[in-house]
SEMI-830552 format. One record per atom (N, C-alpha, C, O): residue in one letter; x, y, z. Coordinates in steps of 0.1 Angstrom, whole numbers, plus 2048, in hexadecimal, padded with zeros to 3 digits. Layout:
# residues N
AXYZ
...
***
This chain:
# residues 283
M8097F3800
M800800800
M80880D801
M8048177FA
S81380C809
S81B817808
S8248197FA
S8268247F5
T82880D7F5
T82D80D7E8
T8258147DE
T82A81C7D6
S8198117DE
S80E8187D4
S80D8277D6
S80D82F7CD
S80D82B7E2
S80A8387E6
S8188407E1
S81884B7DB
S8238397E3
S82F8407E0
S8318417D0
S83784B7CB
S82C8357CA
S82E8367BC
S8248407B5
S8278477AB
S8198417BD
S80D84C7B7
S81585A7BA
S8148637B1
S81B85C7C5
S8208697C8
S82B86D7BE
S82B8797B9
S8358627BB
S83E8657B2
S83A8697A3
S83F87179C
S82F8617A0
S829864792
S823871791
S823877787
S81D87679D
S81688279C
S82088E79C
S81F898795
S82C88B7A4
S8368977A4
S83D899797
S8408A4792
S83F88C790
S84588C784
S83D893777
S84289976E
S830891779
S82889676E
S8248A5771
S81D8AA768
S8278AB77D
S8248B877F
S82E8C1777
S83A8BE776
P8288CD771
P8318D6769
P83C8DC771
P83A8DD77D
P8478DF76B
P8518E6773
P84F8F5776
P8498FC76E
P8548F9781
P850907784
P854912779
P85E910772
A84D91B777
A85092476C
A85D92D772
A85D93177E
S86692E768
S87293676B
S86F94476A
S867948762
P87694D772
P87395C773
P879961765
P88395C75F
P87196C760
P878971754
P886976757
P889979762
P88E97774B
P89C97C74E
P89C98A751
P89399274E
P8A798E759
P8A799D75C
P8A89A6751
P8AE9A3747
S8A29B2752
S8A29BC746
S8B19C1745
S8B89C374F
S8B49C3738
S8C19C9736
S8BE9DA734
S8B39E0733
V8C99E0733
V8C89EF72F
V8C29F1722
V8BB9FA720
S8C69E8719
S8C09E970B
S8B19E770C
S8AA9EF706
D8AD9DD713
D89E9DB715
D8979E771A
D88D9EC715
G89E9ED725
G8979F972B
G896A05721
G88CA0B721
L8A1A0771A
L8A2A1270F
L897A11705
L890A1A701
R897A04700
R88EA016F4
R87FA036FA
R877A096F3
F87CA00707
F86EA0170C
F86CA1170E
F861A1570A
A876A19713
A874A26714
A872A2D706
A867A34704
F87AA2B6FD
F878A316F0
F86CA2B6E7
F865A326E0
G86AA1F6EA
G85EA186E2
G851A1C6E6
G847A1C6DF
T851A206F3
T842A246F8
T842A336FC
T837A386FE
L84CA3B6FC
L84BA486FF
L84EA526F4
L84DA5E6F5
T852A4C6E8
T854A536DC
T850A4C6CF
T84EA406D0
V850A526C5
V84DA4B6B8
V85AA476B1
V859A426A5
L865A476B6
L872A456B0
L871A346AD
L86CA2D6B5
P876A306A1
P874A2269E
P87DA196A6
P888A156A2
V878A176B2
V87FA0E6BA
V876A036BF
V86DA066C6
R8799F76BC
R8709EA6C0
R8719E66CD
R87C9E46D1
V8669E56D6
V8679E16E2
V8679D26E2
V85D9CB6DF
R8739CB6E7
R8749BD6E7
R86D9B66F3
R8689AA6F1
R86C9BD6FD
R8669B670A
R85C9BF710
R85E9CC710
W8519BA714
W8459C3718
W8419BD726
W8359BA728
D84B9BB72F
D8499B573C
D84D9C0747
D8519CB744
R84B9BC753
R84C9C575E
R85B9CA75F
R85E9D5762
A8649C075D
A8739C475E
A8759CF753
A87B9D9756
A8719CC747
A8759D573D
A86F9E273F
A8759ED73C
A8629E3745
A85B9EE748
A8639F7751
A866A0274E
R8679EF75C
R86F9F7766
R87C9FD760
R87FA08765
G8829F7757
G88E9FC750
G88BA08747
G892A12746
G87EA07740
G879A10738
G875A1D740
G877A2873A
M86FA1C74B
M86CA27753
M878A30759
M879A3C75A
L882A2775D
L88EA2D762
L896A34757
L89EA3D75A
S894A2F74B
S89BA3673F
S893A40739
S897A4672F
A887A4273F
A87FA4D737
A887A5B737
A884A6172C
P88EA6073F
P894A6D73E
P89FA6C732
P8A2A7672D
V8A4A6072F
V8ADA60722
V8A4A62716
V8A8A6970D
A899A5D716
A890A6070A
A88CA6F70A
A88AA756FF
G88BA74716
G888A82716
G894A8B712
G892A9670C
L8A0A87714
L8AEA8D710
L8ADA8E701
L8AFA986FB
V8A9A826FA
V8A9A816EB
V89EA8B6E5
V8A1A946DD
V891A896EB
V887A926E6
V88AA9F6E8
V886AA76E0
G890AA46F4
G893AB36F7
G89FAB76ED
G89FAC26E8
G8A8AAE6EA
G8B2AB26E1
G8AEAB46D4
G8B3ABD6CE
C8A3AAD6CF
C89EAB06C1
C897ABD6C2
C898AC66B9
A88FABF6CE
A888ACB6CE
A891AD96CD
A88FAE26C5
A89CAD86D6
A8A5AE36D6
A8ADAE36C9
A8B0AEE6C4
G8B0AD86C3
G8B7AD96B6
G8AEAE06AB
G8B4AE76A3
L8A1ADD6AA
L899AE46A0
L897AF36A3
L896AFB69A
G897AF66B0
G895B046B3
G8A1B0C6B0
G8A0B186AC
L8AEB066B3
L8BAB0C6AF
L8BCB0F6A1
L8C1B1969D
L8B7B03699
L8B9B0568A
L8B0B10685
L8B4B1767B
L8A4B1168A
L89CB1E686
L8A2B2B689
L8A2B34682
L8A8B2B695
L8B0B38699
L8BCB3B690
L8BEB4668C
L8C3B3068C
L8CEB31683
L8CAB35676
L8D1B3D66F
L8BEB31671
L8B9B35664
L8B2B43664
L8AEB48659
G8B1B49670
G8ACB57670
G89EB58675
G898B62675
A899B4D67A
A88BB4E67D
A88CB5468C
A896B54692
G880B5B691
G87FB6069E
G87EB576A9
G87BB4C6A6
A880B5B6B5
A87EB536C1
A871B4E6C3
A870B426C7
P866B546BF
P857B4E6C0
P857B416B7
P851B376BC
L85CB416AC
L85BB366A2
L863B2A6A8
L85FB1F6A8
A870B2E6AD
A877B246B2
A871B1D6BE
A873B116C0
A86AB256C7
A862B206D2
A858B166CE
A858B0B6D3
V850B1A6C4
V846B116BF
V84BB046BA
V846AF96BD
A856B056B2
A85DAF96AE
A861AF06B8
A85FAE36B8
S867AF66C2
S86BAED6CF
S85FAE76D6
S861ADC6DC
V854AED6D6
V849AE76DD
V841ADC6D4
V83BAD36D9
A843ADF6C5
A83DAD56BC
A844AC86BB
A83EABE6B9
V852AC96BD
V85AABC6BB
V857AB26C5
V856AA66C1
P856AB46D3
P851AAA6DC
P843AA56DA
P83FA996DD
A83BAAE6D5
A82DAA96D1
A82FA9F6C5
A82AA946C6
A835AA36BB
A836A9A6B0
A83DA8B6B5
A838A816B1
L847A8D6BD
L84FA816C0
L848A786CA
L84CA6D6CD
T83CA7D6CE
T833A736D6
T826A726D0
T81DA6E6D7
R824A766C4
R816A766BD
R80DA7E6C6
R801A7B6C6
G811A876CD
G807A906D5
G802A886E1
G7F8A8C6E6
L806A7C6E5
L801A746EF
L801A7A6FD
L7F7A79705
H80CA81700
H80DA8870D
H803A9470E
H7FDA96718
L801A9B703
L7F7AA6702
L7EAA9F702
L7E1AA4709
D7E7A956FB
D7D9A906FC
D7D7A8B70A
D7CCA8C70F
G7E2A85711
G7E0A8071E
G7DCA8C728
G7D5A8A731
L7E2A97725
L7DFAA372E
L7D2AA772C
L7CBAAB736
A7CCAA8720
A7BEAAB71D
A7B5AA2723
A7ABAA6729
D7B8A95720
D7AEA8C726
D7ADA8C735
D7A2A8A73A
T7B9A8E73B
T7BAA8D74A
T7B1A9B750
T7ABA9B75A
A7B3AA5748
A7ACAB174C
A79DAAF74B
A796AB3754
D798AA8740
D78BAA573F
D786A9B74A
D77BA9E74E
G78DA9174E
G78AA88758
G789A8E764
G780A8B76B
L792A97769
L792A9D775
L788AA7776
L783AAA781
G784AAE76C
G77BAB976B
G76DAB476A
G763ABC76B
S76CAA8767
S75DAA1765
S755AA1772
S749AA3773
G75DA9F77D
G757A9E789
G74FA9178B
G747A90794
K751A87783
K749A7B783
K751A6F78B
K75DA6F78C
P74AA6578F
P752A5B795
P75DA5678C
P75FA58780
A766A4D794
A772A4A78C
A76FA4177F
A776A43775
E765A3877F
E762A30774
E75EA39768
E763A3675D
D756A4376B
D750A4B761
D75CA5575C
D75DA59750
A764A59766
A76FA62760
A779A5B758
A77EA6174F
L77CA4E75B
L785A48752
L780A45745
L787A4373B
R772A43745
R76BA41738
R76BA4D72F
R76DA4C722
I76AA59736
I76CA6672F
I77AA68729
I77BA6C71D
M785A63732
M791A6472C
M794A5C720
M79CA61717
K78EA5071F
K791A47713
K789A4C706
K78CA486FB
Q780A56708
Q77AA596FB
Q783A616F3
Q78DA666F7
S780A626E6
S78AA676DC
S789A776DB
S793A7D6D6
D77DA7D6E0
D77BA896DE
D781A916EB
D783A8B6F6
I783A9E6EB
I787AA76F5
I77EAB16F9
I778AB96F1
G77CAB3707
G771ABB70D
G777AC7710
G783ACA70E
P76FAD0715
P774ADF718
P77FADF721
P788AE771F
F780AD772C
F789AD7736
F798AD472D
F7A2ADA72E
G797ACA726
G7A3AC771F
G7A8AD0715
G7B4AD2714
V79EAD770E
V7A3AE1704
V7A9AED70B
V7B3AF2706
L7A3AF1716
L7A7AFD71D
L7B6AFA722
L7BFB02721
T7B7AEE728
T7C5AEA72F
T7D0AE9723
T7DBAED725
L7CCAE4717
L7D6AE370D
L7D9AF2708
L7E5AF4706
V7CFAFB707
V7D3B07701
V7DCB0F70B
V7E5B15707
L7DAB0D717
L7E0B16721
L7F0B0F723
L7F9B17725
V7F1B01723
V7FDAFC725
V806AFF717
V812B04718
L801AFD70D
L809AFF700
L80DB0E6FF
L818B116FA
L803B18703
L807B25702
L813B2870D
L81CB2F709
A813B22718
A81DB24723
A82AB2071E
A834B2771F
Q82BB13717
Q836B0E712
Q83CB16707
Q848B17706
V834B1B6FF
V839B236F3
V83FB326F9
V849B376F4
A837B37702
A83BB44707
A848B4370F
A850B4C70F
V84AB38717
V856B3971D
V862B35715
V86CB3C717
L862B2C70B
L86BB29702
L86EB356F8
L87AB366F4
A864B3D6F4
A869B496EE
A86FB546F5
A876B5C6F0
Q86CB54702
Q874B5D70B
Q882B5B70C
Q88BB6370C
L883B4D70D
L892B47710
L89AB48704
L8A5B4B704
Y893B446F8
Y89CB446EC
Y89FB536E9
Y8A9B566E3
G896B5C6EC
G898B6A6E8
G8A3B716EF
G8AAB796EA
G8A5B6C6FC
G8B0B6F705
G8BDB69702
G8C7B70701
S8BDB5C700
S8C8B546FD
S8C6B486F8
S8BEB406FD
W8CDB456EB
W8C8B396E3
W8CEB2B6ED
W8C8B206EC
A8D7B2D6F4
A8DCB226FD
A8D2B20709
A8CFB1470C
R8CDB2A70F
R8C3B28719
R8B6B22713
R8B0B1971A
G8B2B27707
G8A6B21701
G8A8B116FE
G89FB09701
A8B2B0F6F8
A8B6B006F5
A8B7AF8703
A8B1AED704
L8BDAFD70C
L8BEAF6719
L8B0AF371E
L8ADAE8722
A8A7AFD71E
A89AAFC724
A893AF271C
A88BAEB722
A895AF170F
A88CAE7707
A890AD970B
A887AD070C
V89EAD770E
V8A1ACA712
V89DAC7721
V898ABC724
V8A0ACF729
V89CACE737
V88EACB739
V88BAC2741
S884AD3731
S876ACF734
S873AC272E
S86AABB734
A879ABD723
A876AAF71F
A87AAA5729
A873A9B72C
V886AA672D
V88BA9D737
V883A9C744
V881A92749
T87FAA8749
T877AA9754
T869AA2753
T864A9C75D
A864AA4747
A857A9E743
A858A8F745
A850A8974C
R862A89740
R864A79741
R868A7574E
R863A6B752
L871A7D755
L873A7A763
L868A7A76D
L868A72777
A85DA8276A
A850A80771
A84BA7376F
A845A6E779
L84CA6E764
L846A60761
L84DA5676A
L847A4D770
T85CA5876B
T862A4C774
T85DA4E782
T85BA44789
L85BA59786
L856A5A794
L847A55795
L842A4F79F
A83FA5878A
A832A5378B
A831A4478A
A827A3F78F
A83AA3D784
A83AA2E783
A840A2778F
A842A1B78E
R842A2F79B
R848A297A7
R83EA1F7AC
R833A1E7A8
A844A177B5
A83CA0B7BA
A82FA0E7C2
A827A057C4
T82FA1A7C8
T824A1C7D0
T817A227C7
T80CA247CD
V818A237BB
V80DA287B3
V807A1D7AB
V80DA167A3
P7F9A1B7AE
P7F2A117A7
P7EDA15798
P7EEA21795
A7E9A0C790
A7E3A0F783
A7D4A10785
A7CEA0A78E
A7CDA1977D
A7BFA1B77F
A7B7A10776
A7ABA0E778
R7BEA0A76C
R7B8A03764
R7C19F6761
R7CD9F7761
P7BA9E975F
P7C39DE75E
P7CA9DC74F
P7D19D274C
E7C89E6748
E7CD9E573A
E7D49F3737
E7D19FD73F
G7DC9F372B
G7E0A00727
G7F0A0272C
G7F59FA733
L7F5A0D728
L804A1072B
L804A12739
L80EA0D73F
G7FAA1973F
G7FBA1C74E
G7FBA11756
G802A11761
A7F3A06751
A7F49F975A
A8029F2758
A8079EB760
A8089F474B
A8159ED749
A8209F2752
A8299EA756
V81FA00754
V82BA0675B
V828A0A769
V831A0F770
A81BA0876E
A818A0D77B
A81FA05786
A81F9F8785
G826A0B78F
G82DA0479B
G8399FD797
G83D9F579F
V83F9FE78B
V84A9F5788
V8589FA78D
V8619F378D
V858A07790
V865A0C795
V866A0D7A4
V85DA137AA
P870A077AA
P871A077B9
P873A167BD
P879A1D7B6
V86EA197C8
V86EA287CC
V87DA2E7CE
V87FA397CA
P886A267D3
P893A2A7D5
P89AA2E7C6
P8A1A377C4
A896A247BD
A89CA287AE
A895A337A9
A89BA3A7A1
A888A357AB
A882A417A6
A888A4E7AB
A88CA567A3
L889A4F7B9
L88FA5A7C0
L89EA5C7BB
L8A3A677B8
G8A6A507BA
G8B3A527B6
G8B5A587A7
G8BEA607A5
T8ACA5379F
T8ACA59791
T8A8A67791
T8ADA6E789
A8A0A6B799
A89BA7A79A
A8A7A8279E
A8AAA8D798
A8ADA7D7A9
A8B8A857AE
A8C4A877A4
A8C9A927A2
A8C7A7B79D
A8D1A7B793
A8CFA84788
A8D7A8C784
V8C1A83782
V8BEA8C776
V8BFA9B77C
V8C6AA4775
T8B9A9E787
T8BAAAC78C
T8C7AB178C
T8CAABC787
A8D0AA9793
A8DEAAE794
A8E4AB0786
A8ECAB9785
A8E2AA677B
A8E7AA876E
A8E2AB4767
A8E9ABA75F
A8D6AB776A
A8CEAC4764
A8D5ACF76A
A8D8AD9763
G8D8ACF777
G8DFADB77E
G8EDADC778
G8F2AE8776
A8F4AD2776
A901AD2770
A902AD9762
A90AAE175E
A8F8AD475A
A8F6ADA74C
A8F4AE874C
A8FAAF0745
G8EAAEC756
G8E7AFA757
G8F2B0375B
G8F4B0E757
A8FBAFD763
A907B03769
A910B0875F
A918B11762
C910B01752
C919B06748
C916B14743
C91EB1B73C
L90AB18747
L907B26743
L909B30750
L906B3C74F
G90DB2B75A
G90DB33765
G908B2C773
G8FFB23772
W90EB2F77E
W909B2878A
W8FAB2A78C
W8F2B21791
Y8F6B37789
Y8E7B3A78B
Y8DFB31783
Y8D5B2B787
D8E3B2F776
D8DBB2776D
D8DCB19770
D8D3B1276D
G8E6B14777
G8E6B0777C
G8DDB05787
G8D6AFB787
A8DDB0F791
A8D3B0D79C
A8C4B0D796
A8BCB0579A
R8C1B1678D
R8B4B18787
R8AFB0B781
R8A4B06783
T8B8B0677A
T8B6AFA771
T8B2AEE77A
T8A8AE7778
A8BAAEC784
A8B7AE178F
A8AAAE3795
A8A2AD9798
L8A7AF0798
L89CAF479F
L88EAF2796
L883AEE79A
A891AF478A
A887AF277F
A882AE377E
A876ADF77D
V88DADB77E
V889ACC77E
V882AC778B
V87AABE78A
A887ACD796
A881AC87A3
A873ACE7A5
A86AAC77AA
A871ADA7A0
A864AE179F
A85AAD9796
A84EAD779A
G85FAD578B
G855ACE781
G850AC1787
G844ABE786
L85AABA78E
L855AAD795
L84BAB17A1
L841AAA7A4
A84FABB7A9
A847AC07B4
A83AAC37B0
A831ABF7B8
V836AC97A5
V829ACC7A0
V822AC079B
V816ABF79C
A829AB8795
A823AAC78E
A81FAA279A
A816A9A797
E824AA27A6
E822A987B1
E813A9B7B6
E80CA917B7
P80EAA77B9
P801AA87BD
P7F7AA47B2
P7ECAA07B6
L7FAAA67A5
L7F1AA279B
L7F1A9279B
L7E7A8C798
L7FCA8D79D
L7FCA7E79D
L7F3A797A9
L7EBA6F7A7
R7F5A7F7B5
R7EEA7B7C0
R7DFA7C7BE
R7D7A747C2
R7DBA887B7
R7CBA8C7B5
R7C7A817AB
R7BBA7D7AC
C7CEA7D7A1
C7C9A72797
C7C7A6579E
C7BDA5E79D
V7D2A627A6
V7CFA567AE
V7C3A547B6
V7BCA4A7B6
R7C1A607BD
R7B5A5F7C5
R7A8A607BD
R79EA5C7C2
R7A8A677B1
R79DA697AA
R799A5E7A1
R78DA5B7A0
F7A3A5779A
F7A2A4D791
F7A5A3F798
F7A1A35792
G7ABA3E7A4
G7AFA327A9
G7BDA2D7A3
G7C0A217A4
G7C4A3679D
G7D0A32798
G7D6A3B78C
G7D0A4678A
V7E0A37785
V7E5A3D77A
V7E1A3676C
V7DFA2976C
T7DFA3D762
T7DDA39755
T7E7A3F74A
T7EEA4974E
G7E7A3B73F
G7F0A41735
G7EDA50733
G7F6A58731
D7E1A54735
D7DDA62734
D7E3A6973F
D7E8A7473D
V7E3A6374B
V7E8A6B756
V7F7A6D755
V7FDA7775A
F7FDA6274F
F80DA6474E
F80EA6F744
F818A77746
G806A7173A
G808A7C730
G806A8A737
G80EA94735
A7FCA8A73F
A7F9A98747
A804A9B750
A809AA6750
L80AA91757
L815A93760
L822A98757
L829AA275B
A824A9274C
A82FA96744
A82EAA5740
A837AAD742
E823AA973B
E820AB6736
E821AC1742
E826ACC740
T81BABD74D
T81BAC6759
T829AC875E
T82DAD3761
A832ABE75F
A83FABE763
A846AC775A
A84EACF75F
A845AC674C
A84CACD742
A848ADC742
A852AE4742
T83DADF743
T839AED744
T83DAF4751
T841B00752
T83EAEC75B
T841AF3768
T850AF5767
T855AFF76C
A859AEC763
A867AEE761
A869AFA758
A871B0275C
L862AFB74C
L864B08745
L861B1474C
L869B1D74B
V856B15753
V853B2175A
V85EB25764
V862B30764
V862B1B76B
V86DB1F776
V878B2476F
V87FB2D774
L87DB1E761
L889B2375B
L887B31756
L890B38753
S87AB35754
S877B4374E
S878B4E759
S878B5A757
L878B48767
L877B53771
L885B59776
L890B52775
G885B6477B
G891B6B781
G89BB70777
G8A7B6F779
R896B7476B
R89FB79762
R89FB88760
R8A6B8E758
***
């Protein structure tokens, strides 16, 4: 009887499937591909779509911002070199990030404004945000944000081509850095699907804070090339962008139950605009 029991047990254990092996750790390349493939329209194929790759992608988001901001500054400087005025260079520097993201961040800003402004329960607000049209709250928010961005860059390009270019880069990096912080482990997703669900909570809090500190210091060092005052103001601009985006993040989590792709877009535009405004002050 014991032999039969042992034989049955042995047969049962041999027929059970082996435990699933954990996914391989994400490489730097996987993270960069995820960041550029999801946050820009650049022709980069995302090879992995798991939590490990998403973590690397969100930590690499400021690198994508550096490339986007560099393209924005490059076009602005080219127009200045060709004799265009500061206002046109500013418009170009605002248009490039919109083009390189297919306007997704601006669309997210408008949708989030409509969702927050609707005053409806979370489920209804999320449904409003998924609709393809833009409501009055979204239109008004878009107009004011774009006007602010163009006005600041026109002022900066008019005073110094170098400060205008620096502002274009710093605002783009700050926008993506806000996404790194929004993807930290304590922030839930509002929906079970979409980009928000794919990246929500993937970044450990210490890694998010460490990335924020490193990027802020690097921005300050870049600004210091124009003088110590510019260095301090540039670091402050990054910190202010993140500080203003944080209450919006908390408001969205309370209002919608978590983050969505639209919320990420709203945070990016809020952080970018705040950074630009700070860079325009004290001149």
